[in-house]
N, C-alpha and C positions, 0 to 999 in steps of 0.2 A: 318312030319319028319323035313322038312326044317324049319318050325316054331319053333320047339323045339330047333334047333341049334342056331337060331337067339336069342331066349330067354336066352340060356346059355351064349352066347357072351355078351349080354347086362348086365347080372348079374356080369360077371367077370369084365367088364369095370367099373361098378358102384362100385364094391369092391375096384378096384385100385384107383378110384377117392377119395373114402372115406379114404383110407389109407394115401393118399398124403395130404389131408386136416388135418388129425389128426397129422401127422408128423410135419407140419408147426406150428400148435398150440403149440406143446410141445417145439419147438425151441424158440418161442416168450416168453414163460413163464420162461425158465431156462437159456437162454444165452442172457444177456442184452448187448447193445452196449457199448463199452469201453469209449465213451464220456460221459456217465452218471457219476455223482459224487457218490463215495461210501457213505454209511451211516456213521454218526458219533457215535462212541462208547463212553459213558461217564461212568467213574469210580468215585466213591465217597470215597476217603480216609478219615481218621479221621481228618486230619488237614485242608485240603483245597480240592476243586474240581479240578480234572485233566482231560483234554481232550486228547484222544489218537486217531490218525487216523490209519485206517487199513494199509495204505501204509507205515507208519512209523514203526521202529523196536519196538517190544514189550516193554512197559514201566514198570519200578518198581513201583508198586502201593502201596508199604508200606510207611508209613509216614516217613518223614526225621527225623533221630534221633536228639535229642538235642545237641547243641554244647558242647563239653567237656571243662570244665573250665581249665585254666592253672594251673599247680601244684603250691602249696603255696610257696612263697619266703621264704627261710630259711636264718638264720644268722650263720649256721654251718661253721666252718673253712674249707677252701678248702684242699683237699687232693692232693698229687702229681699225675699229670696226668689227673685231672679232670678239666672241664671247670669252669671258674669263675662263681660264683652265683650272680645274679642280686639283689642287696640290695638297689636299688635306692629309694624304697618306705619306707625304714626303716632307723634307725640311728644305724648302727652296730658299736660296739666298737672293731674294728679290729686293731691290732697292728702289729709291725714289727718283733715280736719274731718268730723264726724259727719253734718252736714246737706248741705252743698254747698260747692264751692270757687268762688271768683270767676271763675276762668278756664274753668270748665265752659261750653262753648258749646252753643247749641241751645235753652236754656231761655227765652231772650229774643232775639227777632229784632232788636229796637231796639238791644240791647247788642251783639249780634254784628256788626251793620253798622258799629259805631264802634270796637270793641275790637280791637286788633292785638296778639296775643300775641308777635309777633316784635320788637316795639319794645324798644330798649335804653335804659332810663331813666338808667342810670349811665354817665358818661363814663369810659372806660378808656384806659390808655396804648396799647392795641392798636387803638383806633378810628383809622383812617387815611382810609378812603374815605367822606366825608361826602356826603350828597345835596347837590349843588350849589345847587338851588333852596331847600332848607331852610336851608342855610348862609347864602345871600344874604339871605334874609328875616330871619334871626336877627341878622346883622351890621347890618342896618338899623333894628333896634329902638331902640337908643340908641347914637348915634355917639360914639366915644371918641377919635377922631383918632389911631388907632394904625396904624402901617404894618407891623406884624408879622402874620404868618399865625396862624391858630389852631393849627396844628401846632407852630410855634415856641414859642408861649406855653405850650402843653401840655407840651412837652418840658421846659421850665424848671420848670413846676409839679410834674411828677412826680419832680423831683429833690428836692423839699421834702416832698411828702406821699407816702404809700405807695400804689402802684397798688392799686386795690381788688381783692380776691379773693372778695368775697361772692358766693355762688352763689344766684341768683334762682329756680332751678328748684324747683317744689314737690316734696315727698317724701311718699309714702304714710304715712310714719311720723310726719309733723309736721303740725300745724295752726297756721299762723302767723297769729295774730289781731293786728290793728293798730287802735289808737285814733288817729284824727286829730283833734287838739284845736285848734280855731280860737280866736280871741280875742274872740268876740262877748260883748256884755253879757248875752245870754240865759243865760250860765253862772251868773250870780249867783243864789244860792238854789236851784240845781239839785239839789245833793246827789249829783252824779255822780262825786265823787272816787274812791271805792272801785271803782266800775265801770270807770273809765278806767285805774286802776292794775292792774286784773286782766288786761289784755291783754298779749300777748307783747311787743309794741312799742308805744311811745307817742310819737307824732309831735307836736312843738310848733313854733311858728314865730315869727320876728321877735323882738319884745321881750317875749314871754310871761313872765308872773310867776306863780309857784306859791306862794311864801311868803305865808302869811296867807290863802290861798284854797284850801288843801288839800281841805277838805270838798267843794268844788264842782268843782275842776279836777284833784285828785290831786297827787302830788308826784314821780312817776316821769317820766323822760324818757329815751328811747333815741335819738331822732333830732331834731335841732334845725335847722329850715330857716331860712335867712337869706340876705341879700345885703349888700353893703358898707354901704349906707345904713341897714340895720337890724341891724347886727352887735352881738352881745353875747358875752361870754366863755361858753364851753361847758364844763360840768363834765367831769372826767376820766372816760373810759369811755362818754361820749355821743358819737354820730356828729354832727359838724358837717356839714350838707348844704347845699352852696352852690347857690343859684339864680342862675346867671350871665345877666343880661339884656344883657351886652355883653362885649366882649373884655377891657376894662379890669377887669372883675370877677375874671377868672381871674388877672390880674396882681396885683390887690390881694390875693387869697388867698395867693399866693406870698410876697408882701411881708409881709402881716400875720402869717405864721407863721415869718418869718425876719428880714429887715432892718428892716422897718417904714418903708421909704422912701416908700411911697405914702400920702399924707395926704388926697388930694383925688380925687374922681371928678367929678361935676357939682356936688358939695357936699363939705364937710369930712366925713371919715369916720374911724372908729376905725382908727388906724394899726397896731395890734397886737391880736390876739385870742388868748385862751388856749383851746387845743383839743388833743385827742389826735391827733397827726399820722397815726397809724396807722389812725385811724377816719374820716378825712375823706372825704366823698363829694361828687361834683360832678354835678349833673343834666346830662345830655346835651343840648346846644343843639338837636339834631334832634328831641328829645322835645318841646320847646316848640312846634315847628311842627306836629307830630302832634296835640297837644292843641288847638291853634288851629284846625286843619282839621277834625278828627274830632269834637271835643266842644264847644268854644265856637263853632264854625261862623262864625268871623270876626267875632263880636260883640265889640266893643272892639278895641283895637290889638294886645293880647296877653293871655294868661290871667293871672289873678291868682295871688299866692303860695298862697292857700288852694285854688284849683282845681288848680294844679300839685301840691300836696301830696296831694290826694285821688287824682289820676291816678297819681302815683308809688306810692301805696299799693295801688291797684288792680293795678299790675303787679309788686309785690314782696310782696304779702301774699295769704293765702288767704281771710281774713275781714276786713272793714273796718267799723268803727263810727265815726261822725262826730259830733263834739260842737262846740258853740260857733260855729255858722255862722249868718249872717242877722241880722236885726234883733232887738232884744229885744221883750218883750211890748208895750211902748209904741210900738214902731215906730222906735226909735232905733238907729242904726248907730254903735256905739262899742265900746271895749275894756272887758272886765269889771273891770279894775283902775283905771279912770279915768272921770271924767265929761267928756263932750265936747259942748259947746254946738252945735258945727257938725258933728254926727255924720254927717249925710247928704251932706256936701260931696263926698266921694270918688265918689259915684255919679254925679255930674254932670260929671266930668272927662273922660269918654270913653276913658280909658286902659283901664279894665276895665268890663265890663257885669255889674254885680252882679245885676241882675234876671234876665238870661239864665242866668248861672251858677247862681243859685238854682233856676231851673227844671230844669237838668240834674241838680242834686244831688237834687232831689225825685223826678225820674224814676228815678234810680239806685235810690233807696229803694223806689219802686213796683215796679221790676223785680226786687227782691230781691237786688240786688248790694251794697248797703251797708245798715247799720242806722243810721238817723238819729235822733238824740236832740236834741230842741229844748227 
């Protein structure tokens, strides 16, 4: 009996020792000392390898998004209350007009497709490299039987007239308003005289008369457009602006302001004209082709004086108002200073397309690029 009790005690003590050893083994396997470094977890994003430690906050393992490019720089006019637009990398043609400038692009897709701000409407002595296709087209408008080159004729011309120094770039401090005054009979009884004279520049053309019609057409002139067959004397201080439809016209200008030796083109012309030689301007022949291609779209053989004058203004002014274009209220096409029984005859010659040019002018008004006064 005593032996059985001793055996039971020994079994119990052995069981206790076994349980103590098992308990220590479990602690060693699951509870590591804090001095040991934790394992490193490695995540592999698409762009680069990222190392994240357990002791650090969880990291965003998504790849970094690409940098968003800055919004494109525009040349749109600023609206009231908006921050100025950075146009430092462009050559914006912003002006000082309170509402808008002609050359502001983006407001009219129709206008933007046609208007080329890089065009040079004025012929300069520095013009050397002409577009050969444009020059060939211009030389074919009116043959004059001349064997000289344009460069040779220009060289002689700029010995008589002063090379132009006018700067056509718009300035934020200026608003160059221009009135282009046609010769249509619709100016009669219009009462536009004071409004026309209020513009910075007033463009007239051909044989325009102001005396006796001041109430309707004004009396100021800053630029007078003409060609040899429509030449008149130009008052001192007014810019004579030559529209050369042929090489002979440039020769005539040189002669008319010096020797007077040229008296004929395809008809008898005024051999001398009075004009300020320091203010003479000549429209660039390449500009004719630009207007023909982009604006009149090959309607007619070439653009009319009136259309060229408007296009010249669109490229040299900030605001343009147009007066005296189109037929009068009775549908007659004639000059405001005369009665013409055959008023509509020129519309049938095929040289110019008065109907299509009228559509272009009305569309310019609709697009807000000119102010049309009928």
